[in-house]
C-alpha positions in Angstrom: 51.6 33.2 11.6 52.3 36.9 12.4 55.8 38.0 13.2 57.0 40.9 15.3 58.9 43.2 12.9 59.3 46.2 15.3 62.7 48.0 15.3 63.5 46.9 18.8 62.6 43.2 18.1 64.7 43.2 15.0 67.7 44.7 16.8 67.5 42.3 19.7 67.3 39.3 17.4 69.9 40.4 14.9 73.2 38.6 14.5 76.1 39.7 16.6 77.8 41.3 13.6 74.7 43.4 12.8 74.3 44.3 16.4 77.9 45.4 16.6 77.4 47.6 13.5 74.3 49.2 15.1 76.1 49.8 18.4 79.0 51.5 16.5 76.6 53.7 14.5 74.7 54.7 17.7 78.0 55.7 19.3 79.1 57.7 16.3 75.7 59.4 16.2 75.9 60.3 19.9 79.5 61.7 19.5 78.4 63.6 16.4 75.4 65.2 18.2 77.7 66.1 21.2 80.1 67.9 18.8 77.2 69.5 17.0 75.8 71.1 20.1 79.2 72.1 21.4 80.2 73.7 18.1 76.9 75.4 17.8 77.3 77.1 21.2 80.9 77.9 20.5 80.3 79.5 17.1 77.4 81.5 18.5 79.5 82.7 21.4 82.4 83.6 19.0 80.0 85.5 16.7 78.5 87.5 19.5 81.8 88.4 21.1 83.3 89.3 17.7 80.5 91.8 17.1 80.8 93.2 20.6 84.6 93.6 20.3 84.3 95.2 16.9 81.9 97.8 18.3 84.3 98.5 21.2 87.4 98.6 19.0 85.9 101.0 16.4 84.2 103.2 18.9 87.4 105.1 19.4 88.3 103.5 22.8 92.0 103.5 23.8 93.7 100.3 22.7 95.3 99.8 26.2 91.8 100.0 27.7 90.5 97.5 25.2 93.5 95.1 25.9 93.0 95.3 29.7 89.3 94.4 29.4 89.7 91.4 27.1 90.3 88.7 29.9 87.0 89.7 31.6 84.8 90.5 28.6 86.1 88.2 25.9 87.8 85.2 27.5 89.5 83.1 24.8 87.7 84.6 21.9 89.2 84.5 18.4 89.0 88.1 17.3 90.2 89.6 20.6 93.0 87.0 20.7 94.2 88.2 17.4 94.2 91.8 18.6 96.0 90.8 21.7 98.8 89.1 19.8 99.2 92.0 17.3 99.0 94.8 19.9 101.3 93.1 22.4 103.9 92.6 19.7 103.5 96.3 18.7 104.1 97.3 22.3 107.1 95.1 22.7 108.6 96.5 19.5 107.9 100.0 20.5 109.6 99.5 23.9 112.7 98.2 22.0 112.5 101.2 19.6 112.3 103.6 22.5 115.5 102.3 23.9 117.2 103.1 20.6 115.3 106.2 19.5 113.9 108.9 21.9 110.9 109.4 19.5 109.6 105.9 20.1 108.9 105.5 16.4 109.2 102.0 15.1 111.2 101.5 11.9 109.4 99.7 9.1 112.1 97.0 8.7 112.2 96.2 12.4 108.5 96.4 13.3 105.7 95.8 10.8 107.0 92.3 9.7 107.1 91.2 13.3 103.6 92.4 14.0 102.3 90.8 10.8 103.9 87.5 11.8 102.3 87.7 15.3 98.9 88.3 13.7 99.4 85.4 11.3 100.4 83.0 14.1 97.4 84.0 16.1 95.1 83.6 13.1 96.4 80.1 12.5 95.9 79.2 16.2 92.3 80.5 16.1 91.5 78.7 12.9 92.8 75.5 14.3 90.6 75.9 17.4 87.5 76.8 15.3 88.0 73.8 13.0 88.6 71.3 15.8 86.4 68.1 15.5 85.0 69.2 12.2 87.0 66.4 10.5 85.2 63.9 12.8 81.8 65.1 11.5 83.1 64.8 7.9 84.3 61.2 8.6 81.0 60.2 10.1 79.1 61.7 7.3 81.1 59.9 4.6 81.6 56.5 6.3 78.4 55.9 8.3 76.3 54.9 5.3 79.0 52.4 4.3 79.2 51.0 7.8 75.4 50.6 7.7 75.6 49.0 4.2 78.1 46.5 5.6 75.6 45.5 8.2 72.9 45.3 5.6 75.0 43.0 3.3 75.9 40.8 6.3 72.2 40.5 7.3 71.0 39.7 3.8 73.7 37.0 3.5 72.5 35.5 6.8 68.9 35.7 5.6 69.6 33.8 2.4 71.6 31.2 4.3 68.6 30.7 6.6 66.3 30.4 3.5 68.6 27.8 2.0 68.7 25.7 5.2 64.9 25.9 5.8 64.1 25.6 2.1 61.3 28.0 2.7 61.1 30.9 0.3 57.8 32.4 1.5 57.6 36.1 2.4 57.0 35.2 6.1 60.4 33.4 6.2 62.3 36.1 4.2 60.8 39.3 5.8 62.5 39.2 9.2 66.0 38.7 7.8 65.6 41.3 5.2 64.1 43.8 7.6 66.9 43.2 10.1 69.4 43.9 7.4 67.7 47.1 6.3 67.7 48.5 9.8 71.5 48.8 9.6 71.2 51.0 6.5 68.6 53.2 8.2 70.9 53.6 11.2 73.8 54.5 8.9 71.7 57.3 7.3 70.5 58.5 10.7 74.1 58.9 11.8 75.4 60.4 8.5 72.8 63.0 7.6 73.0 65.3 10.7 76.8 65.0 10.6 76.9 66.1 6.9 74.5 69.0 7.4 76.4 70.2 10.5 79.7 69.9 8.8 78.6 72.1 5.9 77.0 74.6 8.2 80.1 74.9 10.5 82.5 75.0 7.5 80.5 77.9 6.2 80.7 79.6 9.6 84.4 78.9 9.7 85.0 80.6 6.4 83.0 83.6 7.4 84.8 84.0 10.7 88.2 83.5 9.0 87.4 86.2 6.5 86.4 88.6 9.3 89.6 87.8 11.2 91.7 88.4 8.1 89.9 91.7 7.4 90.5 92.8 11.0 94.2 91.9 10.8 94.6 94.0 7.7 92.8 97.0 9.2 94.8 96.7 12.4 98.0 96.7 10.4 96.9 99.8 8.6 96.3 101.6 12.0 99.7 100.4 13.4 101.5 101.5 10.2 100.8 105.1 11.2 103.2 104.7 14.1 105.9 103.3 11.9 108.4 105.5 10.0 110.1 104.5 6.8 
C-alpha cells in the first residue's frame, strides 16, 4: 500500500515536538533572511557613500563645505560620521585656542589627543552599528543544525516506538517515521547554511570597512597636525 511521503504531508503528520522544531527553524530562517537583505543593502550603501565622500574629501574641497553637505549627501554614513566627529572636535579646540592665543594655533598637548579620542569614539560607534545583528547570524549558523538534529532524534525515537507497538518492521512501516525525522535535519541545514555564508561575507566586509576608516582617521590626523604647534 503506497504512502504519501511528500514534505507537506510529513510536516502535517509529524509529532508536536517535531512540528515545534520545524516552526522554530522556519522563524529563524525568515529572521536570518531579513537581516541578510537589510545588511546587504546597508553595506552597499556604506561602500558607495564612502567612495563618494573620499573623492570629495581628497578633491581639495574646503572642509567646512564638506561638513555642511554631509547631512544631505551622506546621512548617517560611517566614514563621513568619523570625519564629522574629528573635525568638529578640531573646530571646538581651535575656538578655545583662539581665546588664549591670537594666532589660533592649537598646542599639541591640548589638541591632538582630544581629536584622536573623538575619532576613536566615532570609530567604535560605527563599528558597533556595522556589526549589529551579525551575532544573530552566527548563532543561527551554529545552532540550527543541532536544533534540527534534536527534531530528527525525537522523530526517530517515535518511529521506533511505533515499530515496537505495531511489531511491524517492514520498510513501509518504518519509512514515514524516518522520513519525518530527517525533514527536521534538512530544515536545520536550510536555516544554517545561508546564515553562515552571509556571516562570513559581512564579517569580511566589516573588516575591510573598518580598515578603511582607520586609514582615513590616520590621514585626517596627519592633516590636522599641520595646524598644531609643538
